[in-house]
All heavy atoms as a GROMACS GRO file, in nm:
protein
  640
    1MET      N    1  10.535   9.084  12.370
    1MET     CA    2  10.428   9.032  12.287
    1MET      C    3  10.490   8.956  12.171
    1MET      O    4  10.584   9.004  12.107
    1MET     CB    5  10.342   9.148  12.236
    1MET     CG    6  10.213   9.105  12.171
    1MET     SD    7  10.103   9.240  12.125
    1MET     CE    8  10.023   9.274  12.280
    2GLY      N    9  10.439   8.837  12.142
    2GLY     CA   10  10.492   8.753  12.037
    2GLY      C   11  10.440   8.792  11.899
    2GLY      O   12  10.353   8.878  11.883
    3TYR      N   13  10.495   8.727  11.800
    3TYR     CA   14  10.463   8.753  11.660
    3TYR      C   15  10.315   8.730  11.631
    3TYR      O   16  10.247   8.816  11.576
    3TYR     CB   17  10.550   8.659  11.575
    3TYR     CG   18  10.583   8.711  11.438
    3TYR    CD1   19  10.682   8.805  11.421
    3TYR    CD2   20  10.516   8.664  11.326
    3TYR    CE1   21  10.714   8.852  11.295
    3TYR    CE2   22  10.547   8.710  11.200
    3TYR     CZ   23  10.646   8.803  11.184
    3TYR     OH   24  10.677   8.850  11.061
    4LYS      N   25  10.266   8.615  11.673
    4LYS     CA   26  10.126   8.580  11.649
    4LYS      C   27  10.032   8.673  11.725
    4LYS      O   28   9.929   8.714  11.672
    4LYS     CB   29  10.102   8.434  11.690
    4LYS     CG   30   9.960   8.388  11.663
    4LYS     CD   31   9.942   8.244  11.705
    4LYS     CE   32   9.797   8.202  11.691
    4LYS     NZ   33   9.774   8.067  11.739
    5GLU      N   34  10.069   8.706  11.848
    5GLU     CA   35   9.987   8.796  11.928
    5GLU      C   36   9.973   8.933  11.862
    5GLU      O   37   9.867   8.995  11.864
    5GLU     CB   38  10.043   8.810  12.069
    5GLU     CG   39  10.027   8.686  12.154
    5GLU     CD   40  10.134   8.582  12.128
    5GLU    OE1   41  10.235   8.612  12.058
    5GLU    OE2   42  10.116   8.468  12.174
    6LEU      N   43  10.084   8.981  11.803
    6LEU     CA   44  10.080   9.110  11.734
    6LEU      C   45   9.986   9.104  11.613
    6LEU      O   46   9.911   9.198  11.587
    6LEU     CB   47  10.220   9.153  11.688
    6LEU     CG   48  10.301   9.231  11.789
    6LEU    CD1   49  10.442   9.255  11.735
    6LEU    CD2   50  10.236   9.362  11.823
    7LEU      N   51   9.988   8.994  11.541
    7LEU     CA   52   9.899   8.979  11.426
    7LEU      C   53   9.753   8.975  11.471
    7LEU      O   54   9.666   9.034  11.406
    7LEU     CB   55   9.933   8.853  11.346
    7LEU     CG   56  10.054   8.866  11.253
    7LEU    CD1   57  10.092   8.730  11.197
    7LEU    CD2   58  10.028   8.965  11.142
    8LEU      N   59   9.728   8.907  11.580
    8LEU     CA   60   9.591   8.903  11.632
    8LEU      C   61   9.547   9.042  11.678
    8LEU      O   62   9.432   9.081  11.661
    8LEU     CB   63   9.580   8.802  11.746
    8LEU     CG   64   9.593   8.655  11.704
    8LEU    CD1   65   9.602   8.564  11.826
    8LEU    CD2   66   9.480   8.614  11.613
    9GLU      N   67   9.640   9.117  11.735
    9GLU     CA   68   9.610   9.255  11.775
    9GLU      C   69   9.580   9.340  11.651
    9GLU      O   70   9.490   9.424  11.653
    9GLU     CB   71   9.729   9.314  11.853
    9GLU     CG   72   9.707   9.452  11.903
    9GLU     CD   73   9.602   9.463  12.013
    9GLU    OE1   74   9.574   9.364  12.082
    9GLU    OE2   75   9.547   9.574  12.029
   10CYS      N   76   9.653   9.317  11.543
   10CYS     CA   77   9.627   9.386  11.417
   10CYS      C   78   9.487   9.356  11.367
   10CYS      O   79   9.416   9.446  11.320
   10CYS     CB   80   9.729   9.346  11.311
   10CYS     SG   81   9.893   9.414  11.334
   11GLN      N   82   9.446   9.231  11.377
   11GLN     CA   83   9.312   9.193  11.334
   11GLN      C   84   9.207   9.264  11.418
   11GLN      O   85   9.108   9.314  11.366
   11GLN     CB   86   9.294   9.042  11.345
   11GLN     CG   87   9.157   8.995  11.300
   11GLN     CD   88   9.141   8.845  11.310
   11GLN    OE1   89   9.230   8.773  11.351
   11GLN    NE2   90   9.024   8.796  11.272
   12LYS      N   91   9.230   9.271  11.548
   12LYS     CA   92   9.137   9.340  11.638
   12LYS      C   93   9.127   9.489  11.600
   12LYS      O   94   9.017   9.544  11.591
   12LYS     CB   95   9.184   9.326  11.782
   12LYS     CG   96   9.100   9.397  11.882
   12LYS     CD   97   9.159   9.386  12.021
   12LYS     CE   98   9.087   9.483  12.114
   12LYS     NZ   99   9.170   9.522  12.224
   13LEU      N  100   9.240   9.551  11.575
   13LEU     CA  101   9.242   9.693  11.539
   13LEU      C  102   9.172   9.715  11.405
   13LEU      O  103   9.102   9.814  11.387
   13LEU     CB  104   9.386   9.744  11.536
   13LEU     CG  105   9.455   9.752  11.672
   13LEU    CD1  106   9.604   9.776  11.655
   13LEU    CD2  107   9.391   9.858  11.759
   14LEU      N  108   9.192   9.623  11.312
   14LEU     CA  109   9.125   9.633  11.182
   14LEU      C  110   8.974   9.626  11.200
   14LEU      O  111   8.899   9.705  11.142
   14LEU     CB  112   9.173   9.524  11.087
   14LEU     CG  113   9.104   9.515  10.953
   14LEU    CD1  114   9.131   9.640  10.870
   14LEU    CD2  115   9.149   9.391  10.877
   15ASN      N  116   8.929   9.531  11.282
   15ASN     CA  117   8.785   9.516  11.307
   15ASN      C  118   8.726   9.640  11.372
   15ASN      O  119   8.609   9.672  11.351
   15ASN     CB  120   8.759   9.394  11.394
   15ASN     CG  121   8.784   9.264  11.320
   15ASN    OD1  122   8.783   9.259  11.198
   15ASN    ND2  123   8.810   9.159  11.395
   16GLU      N  124   8.807   9.710  11.452
   16GLU     CA  125   8.762   9.832  11.517
   16GLU      C  126   8.774   9.954  11.426
   16GLU      O  127   8.730  10.063  11.462
   16GLU     CB  128   8.843   9.855  11.645
   16GLU     CG  129   8.819   9.751  11.751
   16GLU     CD  130   8.914   9.763  11.869
   16GLU    OE1  131   9.008   9.846  11.866
   16GLU    OE2  132   8.896   9.687  11.966
   17GLY      N  133   8.837   9.936  11.311
   17GLY     CA  134   8.856  10.047  11.218
   17GLY      C  135   8.971  10.138  11.255
   17GLY      O  136   8.983  10.249  11.205
   18ASP      N  137   9.059  10.091  11.343
   18ASP     CA  138   9.174  10.170  11.387
   18ASP      C  139   9.293  10.138  11.295
   18ASP      O  140   9.383  10.063  11.331
   18ASP     CB  141   9.208  10.138  11.533
   18ASP     CG  142   9.320  10.223  11.588
   18ASP    OD1  143   9.376  10.306  11.513
   18ASP    OD2  144   9.354  10.205  11.706
   19PHE      N  145   9.293  10.201  11.177
   19PHE     CA  146   9.397  10.173  11.079
   19PHE      C  147   9.533  10.226  11.124
   19PHE      O  148   9.635  10.163  11.097
   19PHE     CB  149   9.358  10.230  10.943
   19PHE     CG  150   9.233  10.167  10.887
   19PHE    CD1  151   9.113  10.234  10.889
   19PHE    CD2  152   9.237  10.039  10.838
   19PHE    CE1  153   8.998  10.176  10.840
   19PHE    CE2  154   9.122   9.978  10.788
   19PHE     CZ  155   9.002  10.046  10.789
   20GLU      N  156   9.535  10.340  11.190
   20GLU     CA  157   9.661  10.396  11.239
   20GLU      C  158   9.725  10.301  11.341
   20GLU      O  159   9.845  10.277  11.337
   20GLU     CB  160   9.639  10.534  11.300
   20GLU     CG  161   9.597  10.639  11.200
   20GLU     CD  162   9.701  10.666  11.094
   20GLU    OE1  163   9.821  10.668  11.126
   20GLU    OE2  164   9.662  10.685  10.978
   21GLY      N  165   9.644  10.251  11.433
   21GLY     CA  166   9.695  10.157  11.532
   21GLY      C  167   9.745  10.030  11.469
   21GLY      O  168   9.848   9.975  11.509
   22MET      N  169   9.673   9.983  11.366
   22MET     CA  170   9.714   9.862  11.297
   22MET      C  171   9.848   9.882  11.227
   22MET      O  172   9.936   9.796  11.233
   22MET     CB  173   9.608   9.821  11.195
   22MET     CG  174   9.637   9.686  11.131
   22MET     SD  175   9.514   9.636  11.011
   22MET     CE  176   9.558   9.738  10.873
   23ILE      N  177   9.866   9.997  11.165
   23ILE     CA  178   9.993  10.026  11.096
   23ILE      C  179  10.108  10.029  11.196
   23ILE      O  180  10.215   9.974  11.170
   23ILE     CB  181   9.983  10.158  11.019
   23ILE    CG1  182   9.890  10.139  10.897
   23ILE    CG2  183  10.120  10.207  10.974
   23ILE    CD1  184   9.852  10.267  10.826
   24LYS      N  185  10.085  10.086  11.314
   24LYS     CA  186  10.189  10.089  11.417
   24LYS      C  187  10.227   9.949  11.461
   24LYS      O  188  10.344   9.917  11.477
   24LYS     CB  189  10.143  10.171  11.537
   24LYS     CG  190  10.141  10.319  11.510
   24LYS     CD  191  10.092  10.396  11.631
   24LYS     CE  192  10.079  10.544  11.596
   24LYS     NZ  193  10.021  10.621  11.705
   25LYS      N  194  10.126   9.864  11.477
   25LYS     CA  195  10.154   9.725  11.517
   25LYS      C  196  10.229   9.650  11.406
   25LYS      O  197  10.318   9.571  11.434
   25LYS     CB  198  10.024   9.650  11.551
   25LYS     CG  199   9.957   9.697  11.676
   25LYS     CD  200  10.037   9.663  11.799
   25LYS     CE  201   9.966   9.710  11.923
   25LYS     NZ  202  10.046   9.692  12.043
   26LEU      N  203  10.193   9.676  11.281
   26LEU     CA  204  10.262   9.611  11.170
   26LEU      C  205  10.407   9.658  11.161
   26LEU      O  206  10.496   9.579  11.128
   26LEU     CB  207  10.189   9.637  11.037
   26LEU     CG  208  10.057   9.561  11.020
   26LEU    CD1  209   9.984   9.611  10.897
   26LEU    CD2  210  10.079   9.412  11.014
   27GLU      N  211  10.431   9.784  11.191
   27GLU     CA  212  10.569   9.835  11.193
   27GLU      C  213  10.648   9.765  11.303
   27GLU      O  214  10.763   9.728  11.283
   27GLU     CB  215  10.570   9.986  11.213
   27GLU     CG  216  10.524  10.063  11.091
   27GLU     CD  217  10.505  10.211  11.116
   27GLU    OE1  218  10.511  10.256  11.233
   27GLU    OE2  219  10.483  10.283  11.016
   28GLU      N  220  10.584   9.747  11.417
   28GLU     CA  221  10.647   9.676  11.529
   28GLU      C  222  10.675   9.532  11.488
   28GLU      O  223  10.783   9.477  11.516
   28GLU     CB  224  10.550   9.679  11.648
   28GLU     CG  225  10.607   9.646  11.780
   28GLU     CD  226  10.505   9.661  11.892
   28GLU    OE1  227  10.424   9.757  11.890
   28GLU    OE2  228  10.507   9.574  11.981
   29LEU      N  229  10.581   9.472  11.418
   29LEU     CA  230  10.594   9.334  11.372
   29LEU      C  231  10.709   9.318  11.274
   29LEU      O  232  10.781   9.218  11.276
   29LEU     CB  233  10.463   9.291  11.306
   29LEU     CG  234  10.448   9.147  11.263
   29LEU    CD1  235  10.436   9.058  11.386
   29LEU    CD2  236  10.327   9.131  11.175
   30SER      N  237  10.730   9.419  11.189
   30SER     CA  238  10.835   9.409  11.087
   30SER      C  239  10.975   9.406  11.148
   30SER      O  240  11.070   9.365  11.082
   30SER     CB  241  10.824   9.526  10.989
   30SER     OG  242  10.860   9.647  11.050
   31LYS      N  243  10.986   9.445  11.274
   31LYS     CA  244  11.117   9.445  11.341
   31LYS      C  245  11.142   9.314  11.416
   31LYS      O  246  11.247   9.298  11.475
   31LYS     CB  247  11.123   9.562  11.439
   31LYS     CG  248  11.114   9.697  11.370
   31LYS     CD  249  11.105   9.809  11.470
   31LYS     CE  250  11.082   9.939  11.393
   31LYS     NZ  251  11.041  10.046  11.482
   32MET      N  252  11.047   9.223  11.410
   32MET     CA  253  11.057   9.096  11.481
   32MET      C  254  11.077   8.981  11.385
   32MET      O  255  11.056   8.995  11.264
   32MET     CB  256  10.930   9.071  11.563
   32MET     CG  257  10.899   9.172  11.667
   32MET     SD  258  10.741   9.139  11.748
   32MET     CE  259  10.773   8.983  11.827
   33GLU      N  260  11.112   8.866  11.441
   33GLU     CA  261  11.120   8.743  11.363
   33GLU      C  262  11.046   8.634  11.438
   33GLU      O  263  11.051   8.628  11.561
   33GLU     CB  264  11.266   8.701  11.344
   33GLU     CG  265  11.342   8.792  11.250
   33GLU     CD  266  11.478   8.736  11.215
   33GLU    OE1  267  11.496   8.612  11.220
   33GLU    OE2  268  11.564   8.817  11.183
   34PRO      N  269  10.976   8.548  11.362
   34PRO     CA  270  10.906   8.436  11.429
   34PRO      C  271  11.008   8.346  11.498
   34PRO      O  272  11.123   8.333  11.454
   34PRO     CB  273  10.838   8.362  11.314
   34PRO     CG  274  10.852   8.448  11.194
   34PRO     CD  275  10.957   8.548  11.220
   35SER      N  276  10.968   8.283  11.607
   35SER     CA  277  11.060   8.200  11.684
   35SER      C  278  11.074   8.059  11.628
   35SER      O  279  11.169   7.989  11.663
   35SER     CB  280  11.014   8.193  11.830
   35SER     OG  281  10.883   8.137  11.836
   36SER      N  282  10.981   8.018  11.542
   36SER     CA  283  10.989   7.884  11.484
   36SER      C  284  10.926   7.881  11.346
   36SER      O  285  10.856   7.975  11.306
   36SER     CB  286  10.917   7.783  11.575
   36SER     OG  287  10.778   7.811  11.575
   37LYS      N  288  10.949   7.773  11.275
   37LYS     CA  289  10.890   7.757  11.143
   37LYS      C  290  10.737   7.751  11.153
   37LYS      O  291  10.666   7.809  11.072
   37LYS     CB  292  10.943   7.630  11.077
   37LYS     CG  293  10.891   7.608  10.938
   37LYS     CD  294  10.946   7.481  10.875
   37LYS     CE  295  10.883   7.460  10.739
   37LYS     NZ  296  10.925   7.337  10.677
   38GLU      N  297  10.688   7.682  11.255
   38GLU     CA  298  10.543   7.670  11.274
   38GLU      C  299  10.481   7.808  11.300
   38GLU      O  300  10.375   7.840  11.244
   38GLU     CB  301  10.511   7.575  11.391
   38GLU     CG  302  10.544   7.431  11.364
   38GLU     CD  303  10.692   7.398  11.379
   38GLU    OE1  304  10.764   7.472  11.450
   38GLU    OE2  305  10.737   7.300  11.319
   39GLU      N  306  10.547   7.888  11.383
   39GLU     CA  307  10.496   8.021  11.412
   39GLU      C  308  10.498   8.106  11.285
   39GLU      O  309  10.404   8.181  11.259
   39GLU     CB  310  10.578   8.089  11.521
   39GLU     CG  311  10.521   8.224  11.560
   39GLU     CD  312  10.601   8.295  11.667
   39GLU    OE1  313  10.725   8.301  11.656
   39GLU    OE2  314  10.536   8.345  11.760
   40ALA      N  315  10.601   8.090  11.203
   40ALA     CA  316  10.610   8.165  11.079
   40ALA      C  317  10.496   8.126  10.984
   40ALA      O  318  10.433   8.212  10.922
   40ALA     CB  319  10.745   8.140  11.012
   41GLU      N  320  10.469   7.995  10.972
   41GLU     CA  321  10.362   7.948  10.883
   41GLU      C  322  10.225   7.995  10.932
   41GLU      O  323  10.142   8.040  10.853
   41GLU     CB  324  10.366   7.796  10.873
   41GLU     CG  325  10.485   7.745  10.794
   41GLU     CD  326  10.502   7.594  10.802
   41GLU    OE1  327  10.436   7.528  10.884
   41GLU    OE2  328  10.584   7.543  10.723
   42GLU      N  329  10.203   7.986  11.061
   42GLU     CA  330  10.076   8.030  11.119
   42GLU      C  331  10.059   8.182  11.103
   42GLU      O  332   9.951   8.230  11.068
   42GLU     CB  333  10.071   7.992  11.267
   42GLU     CG  334   9.932   7.980  11.322
   42GLU     CD  335   9.934   7.922  11.463
   42GLU    OE1  336  10.017   7.834  11.492
   42GLU    OE2  337   9.852   7.968  11.543
   43SER      N  338  10.167   8.253  11.124
   43SER     CA  339  10.163   8.399  11.110
   43SER      C  340  10.138   8.440  10.966
   43SER      O  341  10.067   8.537  10.940
   43SER     CB  342  10.296   8.459  11.159
   43SER     OG  343  10.313   8.434  11.296
   44LEU      N  344  10.194   8.366  10.873
   44LEU     CA  345  10.172   8.395  10.732
   44LEU      C  346  10.025   8.380  10.696
   44LEU      O  347   9.970   8.462  10.622
   44LEU     CB  348  10.259   8.304  10.644
   44LEU     CG  349  10.260   8.335  10.496
   44LEU    CD1  350  10.306   8.477  10.470
   44LEU    CD2  351  10.350   8.236  10.424
   45LYS      N  352   9.961   8.277  10.750
   45LYS     CA  353   9.817   8.257  10.726
   45LYS      C  354   9.737   8.375  10.782
   45LYS      O  355   9.645   8.426  10.717
   45LYS     CB  356   9.769   8.127  10.789
   45LYS     CG  357   9.817   8.002  10.718
   45LYS     CD  358   9.773   7.878  10.790
   45LYS     CE  359   9.834   7.755  10.730
   45LYS     NZ  360   9.801   7.633  10.802
   46LEU      N  361   9.772   8.418  10.902
   46LEU     CA  362   9.703   8.532  10.963
   46LEU      C  363   9.727   8.660  10.882
   46LEU      O  364   9.636   8.738  10.861
   46LEU     CB  365   9.752   8.555  11.106
   46LEU     CG  366   9.691   8.468  11.213
   46LEU    CD1  367   9.769   8.484  11.344
   46LEU    CD2  368   9.546   8.500  11.235
   47LEU      N  369   9.849   8.676  10.833
   47LEU     CA  370   9.881   8.795  10.753
   47LEU      C  371   9.805   8.794  10.622
   47LEU      O  372   9.752   8.897  10.579
   47LEU     CB  373  10.032   8.801  10.729
   47LEU     CG  374  10.090   8.931  10.676
   47LEU    CD1  375  10.047   9.048  10.762
   47LEU    CD2  376  10.239   8.922  10.668
   48ASP      N  377   9.796   8.678  10.559
   48ASP     CA  378   9.716   8.666  10.435
   48ASP      C  379   9.570   8.702  10.462
   48ASP      O  380   9.506   8.770  10.382
   48ASP     CB  381   9.724   8.525  10.377
   48ASP     CG  382   9.858   8.497  10.309
   48ASP    OD1  383   9.927   8.594  10.272
   48ASP    OD2  384   9.890   8.378  10.293
   49PHE      N  385   9.516   8.655  10.574
   49PHE     CA  386   9.379   8.687  10.611
   49PHE      C  387   9.362   8.838  10.631
   49PHE      O  388   9.266   8.896  10.583
   49PHE     CB  389   9.340   8.612  10.739
   49PHE     CG  390   9.207   8.651  10.793
   49PHE    CD1  391   9.091   8.605  10.735
   49PHE    CD2  392   9.197   8.738  10.902
   49PHE    CE1  393   8.966   8.642  10.784
   49PHE    CE2  394   9.073   8.776  10.951
   49PHE     CZ  395   8.958   8.728  10.891
   50LEU      N  396   9.457   8.900  10.700
   50LEU     CA  397   9.452   9.044  10.722
   50LEU      C  398   9.455   9.121  10.590
   50LEU      O  399   9.381   9.218  10.573
   50LEU     CB  400   9.568   9.091  10.810
   50LEU     CG  401   9.555   9.068  10.959
   50LEU    CD1  402   9.683   9.109  11.030
   50LEU    CD2  403   9.437   9.145  11.015
   51ILE      N  404   9.537   9.077  10.498
   51ILE     CA  405   9.546   9.142  10.368
   51ILE      C  406   9.413   9.136  10.296
   51ILE      O  407   9.365   9.235  10.239
   51ILE     CB  408   9.660   9.080  10.283
   51ILE    CG1  409   9.795   9.119  10.344
   51ILE    CG2  410   9.650   9.123  10.138
   51ILE    CD1  411   9.913   9.044  10.286
   52GLU      N  412   9.348   9.020  10.299
   52GLU     CA  413   9.217   9.005  10.234
   52GLU      C  414   9.112   9.095  10.301
   52GLU      O  415   9.029   9.155  10.233
   52GLU     CB  416   9.172   8.859  10.236
   52GLU     CG  417   9.251   8.770  10.142
   52GLU     CD  418   9.249   8.818   9.999
   52GLU    OE1  419   9.140   8.853   9.947
   52GLU    OE2  420   9.357   8.823   9.937
   53GLU      N  421   9.117   9.104  10.433
   53GLU     CA  422   9.022   9.189  10.505
   53GLU      C  423   9.043   9.336  10.470
   53GLU      O  424   8.948   9.411  10.451
   53GLU     CB  425   9.035   9.168  10.656
   53GLU     CG  426   8.979   9.038  10.704
   53GLU     CD  427   8.830   9.025  10.678
   53GLU    OE1  428   8.753   9.113  10.719
   53GLU    OE2  429   8.790   8.925  10.614
   54VAL      N  430   9.169   9.377  10.459
   54VAL     CA  431   9.199   9.516  10.423
   54VAL      C  432   9.148   9.544  10.282
   54VAL      O  433   9.092   9.651  10.255
   54VAL     CB  434   9.350   9.545  10.436
   54VAL    CG1  435   9.387   9.678  10.370
   54VAL    CG2  436   9.392   9.545  10.582
   55LYS      N  437   9.166   9.449  10.192
   55LYS     CA  438   9.116   9.466  10.054
   55LYS      C  439   8.964   9.485  10.054
   55LYS      O  440   8.910   9.569   9.982
   55LYS     CB  441   9.154   9.347   9.968
   55LYS     CG  442   9.298   9.343   9.928
   55LYS     CD  443   9.327   9.221   9.843
   55LYS     CE  444   9.473   9.210   9.806
   55LYS     NZ  445   9.501   9.089   9.728
   56LYS      N  446   8.894   9.405  10.136
   56LYS     CA  447   8.748   9.418  10.145
   56LYS      C  448   8.709   9.555  10.197
   56LYS      O  449   8.618   9.619  10.144
   56LYS     CB  450   8.690   9.310  10.238
   56LYS     CG  451   8.691   9.172  10.179
   56LYS     CD  452   8.637   9.072  10.280
   56LYS     CE  453   8.656   8.930  10.236
   56LYS     NZ  454   8.612   8.834  10.339
   57ARG      N  455   8.778   9.602  10.302
   57ARG     CA  456   8.748   9.733  10.359
   57ARG      C  457   8.776   9.844  10.258
   57ARG      O  458   8.700   9.940  10.247
   57ARG     CB  459   8.830   9.758  10.485
   57ARG     CG  460   8.805   9.660  10.595
   57ARG     CD  461   8.669   9.686  10.662
   57ARG     NE  462   8.630   9.575  10.744
   57ARG     CZ  463   8.663   9.558  10.871
   57ARG    NH1  464   8.736   9.646  10.932
   57ARG    NH2  465   8.621   9.452  10.936
   58GLN      N  466   8.884   9.828  10.184
   58GLN     CA  467   8.920   9.927  10.083
   58GLN      C  468   8.812   9.935   9.975
   58GLN      O  469   8.772  10.043   9.934
   58GLN     CB  470   9.055   9.889  10.021
   58GLN     CG  471   9.110   9.989   9.924
   58GLN     CD  472   9.244   9.945   9.869
   58GLN    OE1  473   9.276   9.826   9.865
   58GLN    NE2  474   9.323  10.040   9.827
   59GLU      N  475   8.762   9.820   9.934
   59GLU     CA  476   8.656   9.816   9.833
   59GLU      C  477   8.527   9.878   9.887
   59GLU      O  478   8.458   9.952   9.815
   59GLU     CB  479   8.631   9.672   9.790
   59GLU     CG  480   8.537   9.660   9.672
   59GLU     CD  481   8.523   9.517   9.623
   59GLU    OE1  482   8.625   9.443   9.621
   59GLU    OE2  483   8.411   9.479   9.589
   60GLU      N  484   8.494   9.851  10.014
   60GLU     CA  485   8.376   9.911  10.075
   60GLU      C  486   8.387  10.063  10.077
   60GLU      O  487   8.291  10.133  10.046
   60GLU     CB  488   8.358   9.859  10.217
   60GLU     CG  489   8.314   9.716  10.227
   60GLU     CD  490   8.316   9.663  10.370
   60GLU    OE1  491   8.337   9.743  10.465
   60GLU    OE2  492   8.299   9.541  10.387
   61ILE      N  493   8.503  10.113  10.115
   61ILE     CA  494   8.523  10.259  10.119
   61ILE      C  495   8.513  10.318   9.979
   61ILE      O  496   8.449  10.421   9.960
   61ILE     CB  497   8.659  10.291  10.184
   61ILE    CG1  498   8.656  10.256  10.333
   61ILE    CG2  499   8.695  10.439  10.164
   61ILE    CD1  500   8.790  10.260  10.401
   62PHE      N  501   8.572  10.251   9.881
   62PHE     CA  502   8.564  10.299   9.743
   62PHE      C  503   8.419  10.305   9.696
   62PHE      O  504   8.377  10.404   9.637
   62PHE     CB  505   8.646  10.208   9.652
   62PHE     CG  506   8.634  10.244   9.507
   62PHE    CD1  507   8.702  10.353   9.456
   62PHE    CD2  508   8.554  10.168   9.422
   62PHE    CE1  509   8.689  10.388   9.322
   62PHE    CE2  510   8.542  10.201   9.288
   62PHE     CZ  511   8.611  10.311   9.237
   63ASN      N  512   8.342  10.200   9.724
   63ASN     CA  513   8.202  10.198   9.683
   63ASN      C  514   8.121  10.309   9.750
   63ASN      O  515   8.035  10.371   9.687
   63ASN     CB  516   8.139  10.061   9.712
   63ASN     CG  517   8.187   9.955   9.617
   63ASN    OD1  518   8.225   9.984   9.504
   63ASN    ND2  519   8.188   9.831   9.662
   64LYS      N  520   8.151  10.335   9.876
   64LYS     CA  521   8.082  10.443   9.945
   64LYS      C  522   8.116  10.578   9.882
   64LYS      O  523   8.030  10.664   9.869
   64LYS     CB  524   8.118  10.443  10.094
   64LYS     CG  525   8.053  10.330  10.169
   64LYS     CD  526   8.093  10.329  10.314
   64LYS     CE  527   8.029  10.210  10.385
   64LYS     NZ  528   8.066  10.202  10.525
   65MET      N  529   8.240  10.595   9.841
   65MET     CA  530   8.280  10.720   9.777
   65MET      C  531   8.212  10.737   9.643
   65MET      O  532   8.166  10.846   9.608
   65MET     CB  533   8.433  10.724   9.761
   65MET     CG  534   8.508  10.743   9.891
   65MET     SD  535   8.687  10.731   9.874
   65MET     CE  536   8.722  10.856   9.755
   66VAL      N  537   8.202  10.628   9.567
   66VAL     CA  538   8.136  10.633   9.437
   66VAL      C  539   7.988  10.667   9.455
   66VAL      O  540   7.934  10.753   9.385
   66VAL     CB  541   8.154  10.500   9.360
   66VAL    CG1  542   8.060  10.491   9.241
   66VAL    CG2  543   8.299  10.482   9.317
   67ASN      N  544   7.924  10.602   9.551
   67ASN     CA  545   7.782  10.631   9.577
   67ASN      C  546   7.762  10.775   9.622
   67ASN      O  547   7.665  10.838   9.583
   67ASN     CB  548   7.727  10.533   9.680
   67ASN     CG  549   7.711  10.394   9.626
   67ASN    OD1  550   7.699  10.375   9.505
   67ASN    ND2  551   7.713  10.296   9.713
   68TYR      N  552   7.853  10.825   9.701
   68TYR     CA  553   7.844  10.964   9.745
   68TYR      C  554   7.856  11.058   9.626
   68TYR      O  555   7.779  11.154   9.615
   68TYR     CB  556   7.954  10.994   9.848
   68TYR     CG  557   7.962  11.141   9.883
   68TYR    CD1  558   7.866  11.199   9.964
   68TYR    CD2  559   8.065  11.221   9.836
   68TYR    CE1  560   7.871  11.333   9.997
   68TYR    CE2  561   8.071  11.355   9.866
   68TYR     CZ  562   7.974  11.411   9.948
   68TYR     OH  563   7.980  11.544   9.977
   69GLN      N  564   7.948  11.030   9.535
   69GLN     CA  565   7.964  11.114   9.416
   69GLN      C  566   7.839  11.110   9.329
   69GLN      O  567   7.795  11.212   9.276
   69GLN     CB  568   8.086  11.070   9.333
   69GLN     CG  569   8.217  11.117   9.390
   69GLN     CD  570   8.232  11.269   9.387
   69GLN    OE1  571   8.159  11.342   9.322
   69GLN    NE2  572   8.326  11.317   9.464
   70LYS      N  573   7.782  10.991   9.314
   70LYS     CA  574   7.658  10.978   9.235
   70LYS      C  575   7.547  11.060   9.299
   70LYS      O  576   7.472  11.129   9.229
   70LYS     CB  577   7.616  10.831   9.225
   70LYS     CG  578   7.701  10.748   9.133
   70LYS     CD  579   7.652  10.605   9.132
   70LYS     CE  580   7.738  10.517   9.048
   70LYS     NZ  581   7.694  10.376   9.052
   71PHE      N  582   7.533  11.051   9.430
   71PHE     CA  583   7.430  11.126   9.501
   71PHE      C  584   7.453  11.276   9.487
   71PHE      O  585   7.361  11.354   9.463
   71PHE     CB  586   7.428  11.085   9.648
   71PHE     CG  587   7.327  11.157   9.730
   71PHE    CD1  588   7.191  11.133   9.714
   71PHE    CD2  589   7.367  11.253   9.824
   71PHE    CE1  590   7.097  11.200   9.790
   71PHE    CE2  591   7.273  11.322   9.900
   71PHE     CZ  592   7.137  11.295   9.882
   72LYS      N  593   7.578  11.316   9.502
   72LYS     CA  594   7.614  11.456   9.490
   72LYS      C  595   7.581  11.510   9.351
   72LYS      O  596   7.525  11.618   9.335
   72LYS     CB  597   7.763  11.472   9.520
   72LYS     CG  598   7.811  11.611   9.540
   72LYS     CD  599   7.955  11.608   9.588
   72LYS     CE  600   8.031  11.725   9.538
   72LYS     NZ  601   8.171  11.718   9.576
   73ASN      N  602   7.612  11.431   9.248
   73ASN     CA  603   7.583  11.471   9.110
   73ASN      C  604   7.432  11.474   9.085
   73ASN      O  605   7.383  11.556   9.008
   73ASN     CB  606   7.650  11.378   9.010
   73ASN     CG  607   7.801  11.398   9.007
   73ASN    OD1  608   7.851  11.505   9.041
   73ASN    ND2  609   7.873  11.294   8.970
   74TYR      N  610   7.359  11.386   9.149
   74TYR     CA  611   7.213  11.381   9.136
   74TYR      C  612   7.151  11.510   9.190
   74TYR      O  613   7.052  11.560   9.135
   74TYR     CB  614   7.160  11.259   9.211
   74TYR     CG  615   7.009  11.253   9.216
   74TYR    CD1  616   6.934  11.216   9.105
   74TYR    CD2  617   6.941  11.286   9.334
   74TYR    CE1  618   6.796  11.210   9.110
   74TYR    CE2  619   6.804  11.279   9.341
   74TYR     CZ  620   6.732  11.242   9.228
   74TYR     OH  621   6.595  11.238   9.234
   75LEU      N  622   7.207  11.563   9.297
   75LEU     CA  623   7.153  11.684   9.358
   75LEU      C  624   7.179  11.810   9.276
   75LEU      O  625   7.114  11.910   9.297
   75LEU     CB  626   7.211  11.701   9.499
   75LEU     CG  627   7.167  11.597   9.600
   75LEU    CD1  628   7.239  11.622   9.734
   75LEU    CD2  629   7.017  11.598   9.621
   76ARG      N  630   7.272  11.804   9.185
   76ARG     CA  631   7.305  11.923   9.105
   76ARG      C  632   7.206  11.947   8.996
   76ARG      O  633   7.129  11.897   8.947
   76ARG     CB  634   7.443  11.908   9.043
   76ARG     CG  635   7.550  11.913   9.146
   76ARG     CD  636   7.684  11.910   9.084
   76ARG     NE  637   7.784  11.914   9.192
   76ARG     CZ  638   7.911  11.898   9.172
   76ARG    NH1  639   7.957  11.878   9.053
   76ARG    NH2  640   7.993  11.903   9.270
   0.00000   0.00000   0.00000
């Protein structure tokens, strides 16, 4: 599996919510090198996109936790 393919697989795993699988793929990716400058540039764009998506998911989870705490406190 190539560098770009692994990044696309990471995106798929992120969309499915499989964070453990995504981390494994990223670890696999860290042991590889892009085969060309173009592949490196394209991969960097995909990696930047993945980082932004992870940030969005992290914010969503944080907001859900805050709302849960508010609800929990409301019930007391």
